[in-house]
C-alpha positions in Angstrom: 7.8 -22.5 -1.6 7.1 -19.2 0.3 9.4 -18.7 3.5 6.1 -17.9 5.1 3.6 -20.6 3.9 1.2 -20.1 6.6 0.7 -16.7 5.4 -1.9 -14.4 3.0 -2.6 -12.1 2.1 -5.5 -11.6 -0.1 -4.9 -9.6 -3.8 -7.2 -11.1 -6.0 -9.5 -8.0 -6.7 -7.7 -6.1 -4.5 -6.0 -2.7 -6.2 -3.0 -3.6 -8.2 -1.4 -0.3 -7.5 3.0 -1.0 -6.3 2.3 0.8 -3.0 -0.9 -0.5 -2.9 0.2 -4.7 -2.7 3.4 -3.7 -0.4 1.0 -2.0 2.1 -0.7 -5.3 2.0 1.9 -7.3 2.3 3.5 -5.2 5.0 0.2 -4.9 7.4 0.0 -8.5 6.9 3.5 -9.6 8.0 3.1 -6.8 10.9 -0.3 -8.9 12.2 0.9 -12.1 11.3 4.8 -12.3 12.2 6.1 -9.5 13.2 7.3 -6.4 13.0 11.1 -7.4 12.0 9.7 -9.3 9.9 7.3 -7.2 7.8 10.8 -4.4 7.8 12.9 -7.0 6.0 9.5 -6.8 3.4 9.6 -3.6 2.9 13.5 -3.6 2.3 13.5 -6.4 0.0 10.5 -4.6 -1.6 11.8 -1.2 -2.4 14.4 -3.0 -4.2 12.3 -4.8 -6.8 13.3 -3.3 -10.5 9.8 -3.7 -11.4 6.5 -4.5 -11.0 6.3 -8.7 -12.2 9.7 -8.3 -9.8 7.2 -7.6 -7.2 4.8 -9.9 -7.4 7.6 -12.8 -7.8 8.6 -11.1 -4.6 6.2 -11.1 -2.4 4.9 -15.4 -3.8 8.7 -15.9 -2.2 7.4 -14.1 0.8 3.4 -15.9 1.3 1.1 -17.1 -0.5 -1.6 -15.1 -2.4 -5.1 -15.1 -1.8 
């Protein structure tokens, strides 16, 4: 279960670049949750050691569409 199960980001069919993914999630979190949640996500996302680790972290944070 993601941390924010009622928040969804559309990644399918979008740019798969790591920075594009981080930006998309950041934008949704700022709009749907709070600036603090987005800042916390950004801080933790930048610590991820690989593309797969980032995707797993995104899935732990919110729903992916």
